[in-house]
VEXRO-645384 format. One line per 4 residues: number of its first residue (from 0); their letters; for each residue z, x, y of N, C-alpha, C. Coordinates in steps of 0.05 Angstrom, whole numbers, plus 32768, in hexadecimal, padded with zeros to 4 digits. Layout:
// residues N
NUM) a) Z:X:Y:Z:X:Y:Z:X:Y; ...
***
This chain:
// residues 268
0) xxxx) 7F65:83FB:8320:7F54:8413:831F:7F5C:8428:8334; 7F66:841F:834A:7F6E:8431:8360:7F89:843D:835B; 7F99:8431:8349:7FB3:843C:8343:7FB1:8451:832D; 7FB9:846A:8333:7FB6:8480:8320:7FC7:847B:8307
4) xxxx) 7FDF:8470:830B:7FF1:846C:82F4:7FE5:8457:82E1; 7FDC:8441:82EC:7FD0:842D:82DA:7FB6:8436:82CE; 7FA7:8446:82DD:7F8D:844F:82D3:7F91:8462:82BC; 7FA7:8470:82BB:7FAD:8483:82A5:7FBB:8476:828E
8) xxxx) 7FC2:845D:8290:7FCF:844F:827A:7FBA:8441:8268; 7FBA:8449:824F:7FA6:843E:823D:7FA8:8420:8239; 7FC1:8417:8236:7FC6:83FA:8233:7FBD:83EA:824B; 7FC3:83F4:8263:7FBB:83E6:827B:7F9C:83E5:827D
12) xxxx) 7F8F:83FA:8274:7F71:83FA:8275:7F67:83E4:8263; 7F72:83E1:824B:7F6A:83CC:8239:7F6F:83B0:8245; 7F87:83AB:824F:7F8E:8391:8259:7F80:838B:8273; 7F7C:83A0:8283:7F6C:839C:829C:7F4F:8394:8295
16) xxxx) 7F44:83A2:8281:7F29:839B:8279:7F27:837E:826F; 7F3B:8375:8260:7F3C:835A:8256:7F3F:8346:826D; 7F50:834D:8280:7F53:833B:8298:7F3A:833A:82A9; 7F2D:8352:82AB:7F15:8353:82BC:7EFE:8342:82B0
20) xxxx) 7EFA:8344:8296:7EE5:8334:8289:7EEC:8317:8289; 7F06:8311:828A:7F0E:82F4:828B:7F06:82E7:82A5; 7F03:82F7:82BA:7EFA:82EC:82D4:7EDE:82E1:82D0; 7ECC:82F0:82C2:7EB1:82E7:82BE:7EB0:82D0:82AB
24) xxxx) 7EC2:82CF:8297:7EC3:82B8:8285:7ECA:829F:8294; 7EDE:82A1:82A6:7EE5:8289:82B6:7ECF:8281:82C9; 7EC1:8295:82D5:7EAA:828F:82E6:7E94:8282:82D6; 7E90:828B:82BD:7E7B:827F:82AD:7E81:8261:82A7
28) xxxx) 7E9A:825B:82A1:7EA1:823F:829C:7E9D:822E:82B5; 7EA3:823A:82CC:7EA0:822C:82E6:7E82:8225:82EB; 7E71:8239:82E6:7E55:8236:82EC:7E46:8224:82D7; 7E4E:8226:82BE:7E40:8218:82A9:7E4B:81FC:82A4
32) xxxx) 7E64:81F7:82AB:7E70:81DD:82A6:7E7E:81D1:82BF; 7E8C:81E2:82CE:7E9B:81D7:82E5:7E8B:81CA:82FA; 7E75:81D7:8303:7E64:81CC:8318:7E58:81B1:830F; 7E4F:81B1:82F6:7E42:8199:82EB:7E55:8181:82EB
36) xxxx) 7E6E:8186:82E5:7E82:8171:82E3:7E8D:8168:82FE; 7E8E:817B:8311:7E9A:8175:832B:7E87:8167:833D; 7E6E:8172:833F:7E5A:8166:8351:7E46:8156:8341; 7E4C:813C:833F:7E3C:812B:832D:7E1F:8127:8338
40) xxxx) 7E1C:8127:8352:7E01:8122:835D:7DEF:813A:835A; 7DF9:8151:8362:7DE8:8169:8362:7DEF:817C:834B; 7E05:8176:833D:7E0F:8188:8329:7DFB:818C:8312; 7DEE:8176:830A:7DDB:8178:82F4:7DC3:8189:82FB
44) xxxx) 7DBA:8187:8314:7DA3:8197:831D:7DAB:81B5:831E; 7DC2:81BA:8329:7DCC:81D6:832A:7DD0:81E1:830E; 7DDA:81D0:82FC:7DE0:81D8:82E1:7DC6:81E1:82D3; 7DB0:81D3:82D7:7D97:81DA:82C9:7D8E:81F6:82D1
48) xxxx) 7D91:81FD:82EA:7D88:8218:82F3:7D9B:822E:82EB; 7DB5:8227:82EA:7DC9:823C:82E4:7DCC:8241:82C7; 7DC9:822C:82B7:7DD0:822E:829A:7DC0:8244:828C; 7DA6:8244:8290:7D95:8257:8282:7D9C:8274:828A
52) xxxx) 7DA4:8278:82A3:7DAB:8293:82AC:7DC7:829B:82A7; 7DDA:8288:82A8:7DF6:828E:82A6:7E00:828D:828A; 7DF6:827A:827A:7E01:8276:825F:7E00:828F:824D; 7DE9:829E:824C:7DE9:82B6:823C:7DFD:82CB:8245
56) xxxx) 7E00:82CE:825F:7E14:82E1:826A:7E30:82D8:8264; 7E34:82BE:8265:7E4F:82B3:825F:7E56:82B7:8242; 7E43:82B3:8230:7E48:82B8:8213:7E4F:82D6:820F; 7E41:82E7:821D:7E46:8304:821B:7E62:830B:8223
60) xxxx) 7E6B:82FF:823A:7E86:8305:8243:7E9B:82FA:8230; 7E96:82E3:8224:7EA8:82D8:8210:7EAB:82EA:81F8; 7E95:82F6:81EF:7E96:8308:81D8:7EA5:8322:81E0; 7EA0:832C:81F8:7EAF:8344:8201:7ECD:833E:8201
64) xxxx) 7ED4:8326:820B:7EF0:831E:820C:7EFD:831D:81F1; 7EEE:8313:81DD:7EF9:8311:81C2:7EFD:832C:81B6; 7EEA:833E:81B9:7EED:8359:81AD:7F01:836A:81BC; 7F05:8366:81D5:7F1A:8375:81E4:7F35:836C:81DA
68) xxxx) 7F38:8352:81D4:7F51:8348:81C9:7F56:8355:81AE; 7F42:8357:819D:7F45:8364:8183:7F4B:8382:8186; 7F3E:838F:819A:7F43:83AB:819E:7F60:83B1:81A7; 7F6B:839F:81B7:7F87:83A3:81BF:7F9A:83A0:81A7
72) xxxx) 7F94:838D:8195:7FA4:838A:817D:7FA2:83A3:816B; 7F8A:83AD:8167:7F86:83C5:8156:7F94:83DD:8163; 7F92:83DF:817D:7F9F:83F5:818C:7FBD:83F5:8187; 7FCA:83DD:8189:7FE7:83DB:8184:7FEE:83E0:8167
76) xxxx) 7FDD:83D7:8155:7FE1:83DC:8139:7FE2:83FA:8133; 7FCF:8409:813D:7FCF:8426:8138:7FE6:8434:8146; 7FEF:842A:815D:8005:8437:816B:8020:8432:815D; 8023:841A:8152:803D:8413:8148:803F:8417:812A
80) xxxx) 802A:8410:811B:802C:8410:80FE:8021:842A:80F1; 8011:843A:8100:8006:8452:80F4:800C:846B:8105; 8022:846A:8114:8028:8481:8125:8032:8499:8116; 803C:8495:80FD:8046:84AC:80EE:8030:84BB:80DF
84) xxxx) 801C:84AC:80D6:8007:84B8:80C5:7FED:84BD:80D4; 7FEA:84B3:80EC:7FD0:84B6:80FA:7FD6:84BD:8117; 7FCA:84D3:8120:7FCF:84DC:813B:7FBE:84CC:814F; 7FC2:84B2:814F:7FB1:84A1:8161:7FB9:84A5:817E
88) xxxx) 7FD3:84AA:8183:7FDD:84AC:819E:7FCF:84C3:81AD; 7FCA:84D9:819E:7FBD:84F0:81AB:7F9F:84EA:81B0; 7F93:84DB:819D:7F77:84D4:81A0:7F73:84BF:81B6; 7F87:84AF:81BB:7F86:8498:81CC:7F88:84A1:81EA
92) xxxx) 7F72:84A9:81F5:7F71:84B1:8211:7F64:849C:8222; 7F68:849B:823C:7F5B:8487:824D:7F3D:8488:824B; 7F31:849F:8249:7F14:84A1:8247:7F0A:8494:822D; 7F18:8498:8217:7F10:848C:81FE:7F13:846D:81FF
96) xxxx) 7F29:8464:820C:7F2D:8447:820E:7F16:843B:821E; 7F0F:8448:8234:7EF8:843E:8244:7EDE:843E:8234; 7EDB:8453:8223:7EC3:8455:8212:7EC3:843D:81FE; 7EDA:8436:81F3:7EDB:8420:81E0:7ED4:8406:81EF
100) xxxx) 7EDE:8402:8207:7ED8:83EA:8216:7EBA:83E8:821C; 7EAE:83FF:8224:7E92:83FF:822A:7E81:83FA:8211; 7E8B:8404:81FA:7E7C:8400:81E1:7E7D:83E2:81D9; 7E95:83D6:81DD:7E97:83B9:81D8:7E84:83A9:81EA
104) xxxx) 7E82:83B1:8203:7E71:83A4:8216:7E54:83A7:820E; 7E4C:83BF:8206:7E30:83C4:81FD:7E29:83B4:81E4; 7E3B:83B4:81D1:7E37:83A4:81B8:7E34:8386:81BF; 7E44:837C:81D0:7E43:8360:81D7:7E29:8359:81E5
108) xxxx) 7E20:836A:81F6:7E07:8366:8204:7DEF:8365:81F1; 7DEF:8378:81DE:7DD9:8378:81CA:7DDB:8360:81B7; 7DF3:8359:81AF:7DF6:8342:819D:7DED:8328:81AB; 7DF2:8325:81C4:7DEC:830C:81D2:7DD0:830C:81DF
112) xxxx) 7DC0:8320:81DB:7DA5:8321:81E6:7D94:8308:81DD; 7D95:8300:81C4:7D85:82E9:81BC:7D8B:82CF:81CB; 7DA3:82CD:81D5:7DAA:82B4:81E3:7D9B:82B1:81FE; 7D91:82C8:8208:7D81:82C6:8221:7D66:82B8:821C
116) xxxx) 7D5E:82B6:8203:7D44:82AA:81FC:7D48:828F:81ED; 7D60:8284:81ED:7D66:826C:81DE:7D5D:8253:81EC; 7D5F:8251:8206:7D59:8239:8215:7D44:823E:822A; 7D36:8229:8231:7D22:8229:8246:7D25:8210:8257
120) xxxx) 7D1D:8212:8271:7D1D:81FC:8283:7D01:81F0:8285; 7CFE:81D7:827D:7CE3:81CB:827C:7CDF:81B9:8294; 7CCA:81C0:82A4:7CC2:81B0:82BC:7CD9:81AC:82CF; 7CEB:81BF:82D0:7D02:81BE:82E2:7D12:81A4:82DF
124) xxxx) 7D10:8198:82C7:7D1D:817E:82C3:7D33:817F:82AE; 7D2F:818C:8298:7D43:818D:8283:7D42:81A7:8273; 7D58:81AD:8266:7D5A:81C6:8257:7D54:81BF:823A; 7D44:81D1:822D:7D3D:81CD:8211:7D3E:81E7:8203
128) xxxx) 7D3F:81E6:81E8:7D3E:81FE:81D8:7D22:820A:81DA; 7D21:8225:81DC:7D07:8233:81DC:7CFC:8234:81C0; 7CE4:8240:81BE:7CD8:8244:81A4:7CE9:8256:8192; 7CF7:8269:819F:7D09:827A:818F:7D23:826C:8188
132) xxxx) 7D2E:825E:819C:7D48:8251:8197:7D46:823A:8184; 7D2F:822E:8181:7D2C:8217:816F:7D26:821F:8152; 7D22:8239:814D:7D1E:8243:8132:7D37:823F:8121; 7D34:8233:8109:7D4B:8230:80F7:7D59:824A:80F1
136) xxxx) 7D49:8260:80ED:7D55:8279:80E7:7D66:8284:80FE; 7D5D:827F:8117:7D6D:8288:812E:7D88:8279:812F; 7D87:825F:812A:7DA0:8250:812C:7DB2:8256:8114; 7DA6:825C:80FD:7DB6:8263:80E6:7DC4:827D:80E9
140) xxxx) 7DB6:8291:80F5:7DC2:82AB:80F8:7DD5:82AC:8110; 7DCB:82A5:8128:7DDB:82A8:8140:7DF2:8294:8142; 7DEE:827C:8137:7E02:8267:813B:7E14:8264:8123; 7E0D:8272:810D:7E1E:826E:80F5:7E27:8288:80E8
144) xxxx) 7E14:8296:80DB:7E1C:82AE:80CB:7E25:82C5:80DC; 7E15:82CD:80F0:7E1D:82E3:8101:7E36:82DC:8112; 7E37:82C3:811A:7E4E:82B9:8129:7E67:82BB:8118; 7E65:82B3:80FF:7E7D:82B4:80ED:7E86:82D0:80E9
148) xxxx) 7E74:82E3:80E6:7E7B:82FF:80E0:7E85:830D:80F9; 7E75:830D:810E:7E7B:831F:8125:7E8C:8311:813B; 7E8B:82F7:813D:7E9A:82EA:8152:7EB4:82DF:8148; 7EB5:82D6:812F:7ECD:82C9:8125:7EDC:82DB:8111
152) xxxx) 7ED0:82E2:80FB:7EDE:82EF:80E5:7EE9:830B:80EC; 7ED9:831C:80F7:7EE2:8338:80FC:7EF8:8338:8111; 7EF5:832D:8129:7F0B:832E:813C:7F23:831D:8133; 7F1F:8306:8127:7F35:82F6:811E:7F46:8304:8109
156) xxxx) 7F39:830F:80F5:7F48:831C:80E0:7F56:8335:80EA; 7F49:8343:80FD:7F56:835B:8109:7F6F:8354:8117; 7F6E:833F:8127:7F86:8337:8137:7F9C:832D:8124; 7F95:831D:8110:7FAA:8313:80FE:7FB7:8329:80EE
160) xxxx) 7FA7:833B:80E2:7FB2:8351:80D2:7FC2:8364:80E2; 7FB8:836C:80F9:7FC6:837E:810B:7FE0:8372:8115; 7FDF:8359:811D:7FF7:834D:8128:800D:834A:8113; 8005:8341:80FB:8019:833E:80E5:8025:8359:80DD
164) xxxx) 8014:836D:80DD:801E:8388:80D6:8031:8393:80EC; 802B:838D:8105:803C:8396:811A:8057:8388:8119; 8057:836E:8114:8070:835F:8112:8081:8369:80FB; 8074:836F:80E4:8082:8379:80CD:808E:8395:80D3
168) xxxx) 807F:83A6:80E0:8089:83C1:80E7:80A0:83BF:80FB; 809E:83AF:810F:80B3:83AC:8123:80CD:83A1:8116; 80C9:838E:8104:80E1:8383:80F6:80EF:8399:80E6; 80DF:83AA:80D8:80EB:83C0:80C9:80F9:83D4:80DB
172) xxxx) 80ED:83DA:80F2:80F9:83ED:8104:8114:83E2:810F; 8114:83C8:8113:812D:83BB:811D:8143:83BC:8109; 813D:83B9:80EF:8151:83B9:80DB:815B:83D5:80D5; 814A:83E9:80D7:8152:8404:80D0:815E:8412:80E8
176) xxxx) 8178:8413:80E9:8186:8420:80FF:818C:843D:80F8; 8177:844C:80F5:817B:8467:80EC:817F:847A:8104; 817C:846F:811C:8181:8480:8134:8199:8474:8143; 81A1:8483:8159:81B9:8479:8166:81B6:845E:8172
180) xxxx) 81CD:8452:8177:81CF:8436:817E:81C0:8430:8198; 81C2:8441:81AB:81B6:843C:81C5:8198:843B:81C3; 818D:844E:81B4:8170:844F:81B1:8166:8437:81A2; 8176:842D:818F:816E:8415:8180:816A:83FD:8192
184) xxxx) 817D:83F8:81A3:817A:83E0:81B5:8164:83E5:81C9; 8160:83FE:81D2:814A:8404:81E4:812F:83FE:81D6; 812D:8406:81BD:8114:8402:81AF:8110:83E4:81A9; 8126:83D6:81A3:8125:83BA:819D:811A:83AA:81B5
188) xxxx) 8122:83B1:81CD:8119:83A4:81E5:80FB:83A8:81E8; 80F2:83C1:81E5:80D5:83C6:81E7:80C5:83B9:81D1; 80D0:83B8:81B9:80C2:83AC:81A3:80BE:838E:81A8; 80D1:8381:81B5:80CF:8365:81BB:80B8:8360:81CE
192) xxxx) 80B4:8371:81E1:809F:836E:81F5:8083:8370:81E7; 8080:8385:81D7:8067:8388:81C9:8062:8371:81B5; 8077:8369:81A8:8075:8353:8195:806C:833A:81A4; 8076:8335:81BB:806F:831D:81CB:8051:831F:81D4
196) xxxx) 8049:8337:81DC:802D:833B:81E5:801A:8335:81CE; 801E:8341:81B7:800C:833E:81A1:800C:8321:8196; 8024:8316:8195:8026:82FA:818B:8017:82E7:819E; 8019:82EC:81B8:800C:82DB:81CC:7FED:82DE:81C9
200) xxxx) 7FE4:82F6:81C6:7FC7:82FB:81C2:7FBD:82EC:81AA; 7FCB:82EE:8194:7FC3:82E2:817B:7FC2:82C3:817D; 7FD8:82B7:8188:7FD9:829A:818B:7FC3:8290:819D; 7FBF:829D:81B3:7FAA:8294:81C6:7F8F:8297:81B9
204) xxxx) 7F8A:82AD:81AC:7F70:82B1:819F:7F6B:829C:818A; 7F7F:8297:8178:7F7B:8284:8163:7F76:8268:816E; 7F86:8260:8182:7F84:8245:818C:7F6A:823F:819B; 7F5D:8254:81A6:7F45:8250:81B6:7F2C:8255:81A6
208) xxxx) 7F2C:8269:8194:7F13:8270:8186:7F0F:8260:816D; 7F24:8257:815F:7F20:8247:8147:7F11:822D:814C; 7F19:821D:8161:7F09:8205:8167:7EEC:820B:816E; 7EE7:8221:817D:7ECC:8228:8183:7EBC:8230:816B
212) xxxx) 7EC9:823E:8158:7EBB:8245:813F:7EB3:822C:8130; 7EC5:8219:812D:7EBE:8200:811F:7EA7:81F1:812D; 7EA8:81F0:8147:7E93:81E2:8156:7E78:81F0:8152; 7E77:820B:8154:7E5E:8219:8151:7E52:8217:8135
216) xxxx) 7E63:8216:8121:7E59:8212:8106:7E4D:81F6:8103; 7E5A:81E1:810D:7E50:81C6:810C:7E36:81C4:811D; 7E35:81D2:8134:7E1E:81D1:8145:7E06:81DF:8137; 7E0C:81F4:8127:7DF7:8202:8119:7DEB:81F1:8103
220) xxxx) 7DFC:81E0:80F7:7DF3:81CF:80E1:7DE3:81B7:80EB; 7DEB:81AB:8102:7DDF:8193:810C:7DCA:8198:8122; 7DCC:81AF:8130:7DBA:81B5:8145:7DC1:81A7:815F; 7DAF:81A8:8173:7DB5:819C:818E:7DBA:817E:818D
224) xxxx) 7DB1:8171:8178:7DB5:8154:8176:7DD3:814D:8174; 7DE3:8161:816D:7E00:815C:816C:7E0C:8154:8186; 7E00:815E:819C:7E0B:8159:81B7:7E05:813C:81C0; 7DF6:812D:81B1:7DF2:8111:81B7:7E0A:8101:81B0
228) xxxx) 7E1B:810C:819F:7E34:80FF:8197:7E49:8103:81AC; 7E55:80EE:81B6:7E69:80F0:81CB:7E82:80FF:81C2; 7E89:80FC:81A9:7EA1:810B:819F:7E9C:8129:819E; 7E83:8131:8198:7E7C:814D:8199:7E7E:8159:81B5
232) xxxx) 7E75:8149:81C8:7E77:8152:81E4:7E94:8154:81ED; 7EA4:8141:81E5:7EC0:8142:81EB:7ECE:815A:81DE; 7EC6:8160:81C6:7ED1:8177:81B7:7ECA:8191:81C5; 7EB1:8192:81CF:7EA8:81AA:81DE:7EB8:81AE:81F7
236) xxxx) 7EBD:8198:8205:7ECD:8199:821E:7EE9:81A5:8218; 7EF5:819C:8202:7F0F:81A6:81FA:7F0E:81C4:81F4; 7EF8:81CD:81E6:7EF4:81E9:81E0:7EF2:81F9:81F9; 7EE2:81EF:820C:7EDF:81FE:8226:7EFA:8200:8235
240) xxxx) 7F0A:81EA:8233:7F24:81EB:8240:7F36:8200:8233; 7F36:8202:8218:7F46:8215:820A:7F3E:8232:8211; 7F24:8237:8213:7F1A:8251:821A:7F21:8258:8237; 7F21:8244:8248:7F29:8249:8264:7F46:8250:8265
244) xxxx) 7F57:8242:8256:7F73:8249:8254:7F77:8265:824A; 7F67:826D:8236:7F69:8288:822B:7F63:829D:8240; 7F4D:8298:824F:7F46:82AC:8264:7F5A:82AC:827A; 7F66:8296:8281:7F7A:8295:8297:7F94:82A2:828E
248) xxxx) 7F9B:829E:8275:7FB5:82A9:826B:7FB4:82C7:826A; 7F9C:82D3:8268:7F9A:82F0:8267:7FA6:82FD:8280; 7FA2:82F0:8297:7FAE:82FB:82B0:7FCC:82FB:82AF; 7FD8:82E7:82A2:7FF5:82E6:82A0:7FFE:82FC:828D
252) xxxx) 7FF0:8301:8277:7FF7:8316:8265:7FF5:8331:8273; 7FE1:8335:8283:7FDE:834E:8291:7FF4:8352:82A5; 7FFC:833D:82B3:8012:833F:82C6:802D:8345:82B9; 8031:833A:82A1:804B:833E:8293:804C:8358:8284
256) xxxx) 8036:8361:8279:8037:8378:8267:8026:8390:8270; 8016:838C:8286:8003:83A1:828D:800F:83BB:8294; 8025:83BC:82A3:8030:83D5:82AC:8047:83DF:829B; 8050:83CE:8288:8068:83D6:8279:8062:83DF:825D
260) xxxx) 804C:83D5:8251:8047:83DB:8235:8040:83F8:8231; 8035:8406:8245:802E:8422:8242:8047:8432:823C; 805D:842C:8249:8076:843A:8244:8082:8431:822A; 807F:8417:8223:808A:840D:820A:807F:841A:81F2
264) xxxx) 8064:841E:81F2:8057:842B:81DA:8061:8447:81D7; 8066:8456:81EC:806F:8471:81EA:808B:8472:81DE; 809D:845F:81E7:80B8:845F:81DC:80B8:8457:81BF; 80A6:8445:81B6:80A5:843E:819A:809A:8455:818A
***
């Protein structure tokens, strides 16, 4: 933010926002799962007080992270695949990118508001579903239908479609040597970097969110009693590990592509 060059780069703003929210995602996993697993004697007591307050915020950060990933894919799709027919590059200013990020944040906060009323702490002893959270309609909407539409289908389909379109466009640009030889190899090098970035985002997103989607659908069908099954708890641990890897890998993507992709998109 203090660097004027990076602050004026639209791509860096996107990836910086994704990296920044990943910090809170990692912190959420630490507070909701890490402390409980590390400190066996006092971890459960701390977990009871933290879970009700941290879990809704953690879910909000996860949703912001998902939609920022989709926004980066759509941004690259418009830059690479629609640059001839749509003046997106002129419209794509740092202020508008920041506005998109803030809009995603506001939408995620509003979407996740019901989760603040899902659980209650009873007699400072155990966590239970509240009168709102135990409603079948609440679990059907928030844990199944709305989750499928807004958390899984929309961002997942956007990333897949945009990534496949970008790969197809870059392959066609590589084959068509209609400009001089030097510029062709220059473009090919930049195309490879963007191709790697988008492919990495798609693979990481698919590998981390698909297991979570399956778990949430099963959880919506069976309810909290599902967690009495040891295999379900083990599956949840694996899902948390995958999402932690996703959040951690974002920093690597930002380090590799954060300052270079802004120039790459202009050359393409």
